[in-house]
C-alpha positions as MATLAB code, in Angstrom:
seq = 'MSKPLVLWLGDRKKVLVFRSQKYGVIRLRKFLSTNDFIVLIGHLKNNEIDLKEFTIKVLNDVVLVTPEENLQNWEDSALISIARKWAKRAIPEDIDERSIKNFEDFKIAVSKHINRMLKMTGETVKLIGESMNGIGVVLASQIADMRSQISFLFNEITRAFTGTKLIQGILDQAISDFQKSLLSILESAENADNLRKILESSGYELAPLIIHSHDLLDLKDKNFEPTITNRIFNLTKNDDLIVEVESAFVSPQLKKRVPALKQALIAHQSRQFYLSTPVFIAQTDGIFTDWLILLKLVRRQKGIVVACEKEKTDKMKKLISLGARVEHAKENLDTDGLLKIAIDNVLTRSIGKRNSVLHGESSNYGTAKNSTQALLMVLFFADVLESAIKNKKET';
ca = [
     103.127   99.008  109.817;
     101.548  102.443  110.240;
     100.650  102.155  113.884;
     101.944   99.915  116.655;
      99.615   97.344  118.054;
      96.925   98.192  120.538;
      98.046   96.358  123.661;
      95.048   94.879  125.414;
      96.545   92.809  128.167;
      98.162   95.133  130.678;
      98.519   94.487  134.385;
      94.874   94.730  135.357;
      92.082   92.919  137.169;
      89.112   94.513  135.435;
      88.355   96.641  132.413;
      88.386  100.418  132.922;
      85.013  101.720  131.799;
      82.967  104.928  131.810;
      79.259  104.312  132.315;
      76.640  106.770  131.124;
      72.882  106.388  130.716;
      72.997  108.543  127.592;
      76.077  107.111  125.882;
      76.259  103.600  127.329;
      79.408  101.816  128.493;
      82.638  103.252  127.107;
      85.808  101.160  127.465;
      89.021  103.035  128.210;
      92.646  102.037  127.795;
      94.786  102.037  130.937;
      98.225  102.862  129.585;
     100.215  104.835  127.027;
     102.408  103.178  124.409;
     105.448  104.707  122.718;
     103.335  105.530  119.673;
     100.743  107.274  121.901;
     103.517  109.557  123.156;
     104.236  110.624  119.571;
     100.519  111.090  118.858;
     100.140  113.360  121.895;
     103.069  115.513  120.783;
     101.414  115.876  117.375;
      98.150  117.069  118.906;
      99.895  119.442  121.306;
     101.745  121.198  118.496;
      98.586  121.572  116.391;
      97.613  125.209  116.911;
      94.656  124.958  114.537;
      92.426  123.041  116.958;
      90.704  124.411  120.051;
      90.728  122.827  123.504;
      87.607  120.730  122.931;
      88.846  119.420  119.582;
      92.189  118.591  121.214;
      90.366  116.579  123.879;
      88.251  114.754  121.293;
      91.292  113.828  119.213;
      93.150  112.506  122.259;
      90.100  110.519  123.386;
      89.731  108.843  119.999;
      93.435  108.282  119.307;
      94.720  107.385  122.768;
      91.959  106.870  125.332;
      89.016  104.915  123.906;
      89.381  101.218  123.082;
      86.862  101.724  120.267;
      86.841  105.259  118.756;
      83.508  107.095  118.515;
      82.790  109.036  115.316;
      80.275  111.444  116.882;
      82.167  112.660  119.964;
      81.795  116.221  118.684;
      78.086  115.979  119.486;
      78.549  114.673  123.014;
      77.997  116.860  126.049;
      81.113  118.628  127.318;
      80.581  117.223  130.813;
      80.697  113.640  129.495;
      83.905  114.257  127.522;
      85.575  115.850  130.552;
      84.451  112.988  132.812;
      85.927  110.403  130.424;
      89.177  112.367  130.131;
      89.409  112.744  133.928;
      88.756  109.054  134.635;
      91.363  107.960  132.101;
      93.963  110.494  133.239;
      93.636  109.427  136.878;
      94.666  105.924  135.808;
      97.078  106.551  132.903;
      98.886  109.757  133.964;
      98.090  110.247  137.691;
     101.468  111.882  138.443;
     100.639  114.769  136.101;
      97.247  115.771  137.551;
      97.338  118.608  140.102;
      95.051  119.178  143.062;
      92.387  120.765  140.829;
      92.027  117.455  139.004;
      90.449  117.987  135.553;
      87.441  120.302  135.504;
      87.547  121.510  131.896;
      89.230  120.979  128.520;
      92.074  123.341  129.417;
      92.896  121.333  132.550;
      93.057  118.184  130.439;
      95.473  119.736  127.946;
      97.649  120.998  130.801;
      97.759  117.483  132.297;
      98.785  115.998  128.942;
     101.455  118.688  128.537;
     102.825  117.918  131.996;
     103.008  114.265  131.088;
     104.999  115.015  127.925;
     107.362  117.244  129.938;
     107.945  114.568  132.559;
     108.549  111.868  129.969;
     111.112  113.984  128.162;
     112.964  114.491  131.437;
     113.417  110.754  131.676;
     116.174  110.709  129.093;
     117.450  107.322  130.121;
     114.035  105.694  129.758;
     113.460  107.358  126.392;
     116.765  105.987  125.141;
     115.912  102.549  126.503;
     112.584  102.467  124.683;
     114.326  103.399  121.450;
     116.966  100.746  121.943;
     114.431   97.995  122.608;
     112.087   98.960  119.810;
     111.742   96.540  116.913;
     109.619   98.973  114.967;
     111.604  101.911  113.583;
     115.215  102.097  114.700;
     115.333   98.385  115.498;
     117.483   96.423  117.939;
     120.709   98.250  118.872;
     123.877   96.356  119.658;
     126.643   97.578  121.920;
     128.948   98.000  118.925;
     126.549  100.536  117.411;
     126.744  103.152  120.182;
     128.096  105.866  117.879;
     125.229  105.376  115.443;
     122.795  105.249  118.354;
     124.037  108.640  119.528;
     123.366  110.237  116.151;
     119.893  108.688  116.011;
     118.987  110.039  119.451;
     120.321  113.476  118.530;
     118.140  113.342  115.423;
     115.105  112.442  117.570;
     115.728  115.389  119.893;
     116.208  117.720  116.938;
     112.931  116.576  115.366;
     110.997  117.127  118.595;
     112.666  120.507  119.080;
     111.681  121.519  115.544;
     108.106  120.447  116.173;
     107.880  122.844  119.111;
     109.737  125.807  117.625;
     108.258  129.025  118.961;
     106.743  127.451  122.074;
     108.026  127.115  125.626;
     106.248  123.862  126.386;
     109.280  121.593  126.429;
     112.191  123.645  125.094;
     113.943  123.934  128.474;
     113.602  120.238  129.125;
     115.026  119.361  125.723;
     117.998  121.687  126.230;
     118.768  120.003  129.535;
     118.337  116.522  128.069;
     120.705  117.238  125.187;
     123.300  118.892  127.458;
     123.280  115.804  129.687;
     123.707  113.400  126.771;
     127.237  112.374  127.743;
     125.962  111.247  131.141;
     123.514  108.945  129.399;
     126.082  106.866  127.483;
     126.278  104.221  130.206;
     122.493  103.923  130.131;
     122.637  103.561  126.348;
     125.216  100.795  126.605;
     123.102   98.908  129.136;
     120.036   99.395  126.958;
     121.863   98.033  123.917;
     123.000   94.954  125.795;
     119.493   94.355  127.151;
     118.018   94.773  123.681;
     120.471   92.258  122.258;
     119.640   89.769  125.031;
     115.936   90.241  124.412;
     116.360   89.736  120.665;
     118.206   86.452  121.262;
     115.553   85.253  123.717;
     112.679   86.028  121.347;
     114.355   84.564  118.270;
     115.526   81.354  119.909;
     112.153   80.750  121.568;
     110.105   81.640  118.487;
     108.201   84.314  120.415;
     109.125   87.366  118.326;
     105.576   88.688  118.803;
     105.676   88.318  122.596;
     105.888   92.117  123.216;
     102.278   92.321  122.019;
     101.010   91.275  125.430;
     103.985   91.294  127.815;
     106.424   94.067  128.664;
     109.922   93.397  127.388;
     111.400   94.061  130.841;
     109.560   90.983  132.101;
     111.541   88.775  129.713;
     115.085   90.026  130.232;
     115.675   87.754  133.232;
     115.252   84.662  131.040;
     118.904   83.930  130.354;
     119.274   80.195  130.876;
     118.589   77.543  128.259;
     115.347   76.479  129.954;
     113.532   79.769  129.398;
     111.139   78.437  126.728;
     108.683   76.827  129.190;
     108.858   79.939  131.374;
     108.099   82.380  128.592;
     105.240   80.148  127.408;
     103.748   80.083  130.905;
     104.059   83.836  131.325;
     102.363   84.647  128.031;
      99.766   81.884  128.293;
      98.742   83.136  131.735;
      98.118   86.568  130.221;
      95.954   85.070  127.489;
      93.789   83.394  130.151;
      92.519   86.835  131.165;
      88.713   86.737  131.075;
      88.607   90.172  129.465;
      90.402   89.001  126.318;
      87.245   87.662  124.657;
      85.414   90.904  125.423;
      88.311   92.958  124.069;
      88.456   90.959  120.834;
      84.739   91.542  120.330;
      85.099   95.281  120.882;
      88.283   95.665  118.816;
      87.370   93.518  115.810;
      84.931   96.100  114.445;
      85.604   96.164  110.705;
      83.512   93.785  108.540;
      86.642   91.854  107.539;
      87.405   91.097  111.195;
      83.941   91.071  112.760;
      82.964   88.034  110.688;
      85.777   86.091  112.392;
      84.708   86.823  115.984;
      82.422   83.757  116.432;
      85.204   81.334  115.484;
      87.792   83.243  117.518;
      85.574   83.282  120.616;
      85.230   79.496  120.517;
      88.959   79.098  119.899;
      89.798   81.426  122.799;
      87.557   79.455  125.136;
      89.325   76.260  124.066;
      92.734   77.914  124.433;
      91.983   79.213  127.931;
      90.767   75.774  129.015;
      93.958   74.189  127.585;
      92.169   72.407  124.726;
      95.005   73.306  122.371;
      94.108   70.728  119.708;
      90.907   72.713  119.168;
      92.312   76.245  119.427;
      95.492   75.951  117.364;
      93.991   75.113  113.932;
      91.342   77.841  114.287;
      93.952   80.493  115.124;
      96.119   79.370  112.206;
      93.208   79.376  109.756;
      92.044   82.824  110.869;
      95.560   84.238  110.514;
      95.633   82.862  106.957;
      92.340   84.597  106.163;
      93.244   87.902  107.823;
      96.599   88.023  106.023;
      94.845   87.384  102.698;
      92.241   90.085  103.411;
      95.100   92.496  104.102;
      96.754   91.707  100.760;
      93.406   92.228   99.022;
      93.024   95.622  100.709;
      96.515   96.564   99.519;
      95.484   95.443   95.997;
      98.311   92.914   95.838;
      95.891   90.019   95.315;
      92.228   89.516   94.424;
      89.707   86.719   94.542;
      88.642   85.364   91.181;
      86.093   82.564   91.096;
      87.045   81.553   94.621;
      90.775   81.481   93.901;
      93.310   84.017   95.187;
      95.333   85.419   92.297;
      98.031   88.051   92.041;
      97.210   91.563   90.897;
      99.820   92.004   88.197;
     101.117   95.495   87.454;
     100.858   94.747   83.758;
      97.827   92.805   82.571;
      98.728   89.526   80.924;
      96.747   86.595   79.648;
      98.394   84.337   82.179;
      96.896   84.463   85.688;
      99.247   83.914   88.631;
      97.408   81.729   91.143;
      98.337   82.053   94.827;
      96.538   79.028   96.193;
      98.779   78.343   99.192;
      99.639   80.622  102.100;
     103.296   80.160  101.206;
     102.683   81.576   97.736;
     100.848   84.583   99.171;
     103.624   85.237  101.671;
     106.279   85.128   98.943;
     104.164   87.447   96.792;
     103.948   89.888   99.733;
     107.718   89.768  100.271;
     108.324   90.548   96.610;
     105.936   93.492   96.485;
     105.977   95.076   99.965;
     108.685   97.226  101.506;
     108.264   96.312  105.174;
     110.386   97.053  108.202;
     110.373   96.683  111.970;
     108.020   94.228  113.627;
     105.909   93.790  110.484;
     108.934   92.544  108.550;
     109.824   90.180  111.400;
     106.241   88.911  111.549;
     106.120   88.131  107.820;
     109.699   87.022  107.175;
     110.201   85.032  110.376;
     107.008   84.237  112.275;
     104.560   83.709  109.413;
     107.102   82.082  107.099;
     108.181   79.676  109.846;
     104.578   78.724  110.564;
     103.721   77.780  106.968;
     104.951   74.207  107.209;
     103.231   73.746  110.556;
     100.056   75.274  109.153;
      99.921   72.812  106.277;
     100.587   69.744  108.417;
      97.994   70.797  111.016;
      95.162   71.827  108.706;
      95.671   68.874  106.370;
      95.717   66.364  109.227;
      99.308   65.283  108.705;
     100.383   66.315  112.227;
      98.816   64.766  115.304;
     101.008   66.220  118.060;
     100.494   69.960  117.646;
      98.221   70.473  120.686;
     100.679   72.328  122.906;
     100.442   75.563  124.873;
     103.318   76.992  122.852;
     101.724   76.299  119.453;
      98.370   77.675  120.514;
      99.865   80.768  122.152;
     102.096   81.543  119.164;
      99.143   81.112  116.817;
      97.030   83.462  118.959;
      99.770   86.103  118.829;
      99.735   85.880  115.026;
      95.965   86.408  114.940;
      96.190   89.486  117.177;
      99.121   90.936  115.265;
      97.761   90.606  111.738;
      94.292   91.671  112.891;
      95.835   94.945  114.044;
      97.753   95.254  110.765;
      94.519   94.852  108.819;
      92.566   97.222  111.102;
      95.290   99.889  110.751;
      95.288   99.500  106.965;
      91.493   99.892  106.867;
      91.680  103.029  108.991;
      94.454  104.531  106.844;
      92.474  103.873  103.677;
      89.449  105.693  105.116;
      91.587  108.704  106.032;
      93.097  109.067  102.550;
];
């Protein structure tokens, strides 16, 4: 997966928005993910862009829920106001008494945030240890390998900022204090292993989409399944979720699914799980197929999904069932991290349930767990498809 999921459901009571008579209502994200941190470093080291272009790139890549193609034509005052409003919520500790009055102030605030984050060596290590996308889950027995991976990360960041003084001193201090961080690494590894066991045994491998992993580490007894379901389901009852789906599902392949998803979300939030579950499952099936079509692994021929063979043959390989399409994806895609888990574990496990539900063979599937798991699949593969569409446009 090229880009981690956009997390919609943070700890919030209302959507953060910027209102303008000229540009309308602009929705802003309220947090920074691990991937956003990497994106910001990339923009900071890019010496070929000026301060305004830096601000525009950060707004589109990190700040706005829905990127705007024509930000370059917007008034400077509007761009600065959006940047200031977002920064006050997302990185308040890194804004000085001047606040943000111009593009330079905004870049300074972002730089301060990067500096502060790099100082938090223990937290950086913990994020790496808990990540399922990239390095993966780290066990206590792998501390030596973990140390080399972290050293590699520091070296890569140092190389990216060669010739600048932005974070060099902080990196030197972080690396020199590495030995002091070993206990933190060990604790992180143990927590990551506990979290992996919780997610696997409960079937909620995609739970980190909408809930912070720290909120799940206290679930250590055998009765944690109802608790984790309640915690995630309560997040999905957020009234803003329907609005966010509408604003995020912007590509034609996803926008066409919004009407069905809105009705299913309403049913889900009102605990009508017999109505929501089959819709979520069916939409996941369609989104996954659209993704394979975009990757040119399959195509539609006379209403039937068939494999795109590397060598043309007279015999057409039909992929009528979701199971067949999943197996075809496994054979032809080199996936890792959360995407591999989602396909190999979550989606594969749901195939039998999908068939029994959609074909009317099962009559007891209307549970909060089934509906919530199915919703997580929709959100995950929708982001996979949206990321693939964006990457194709950029190439």
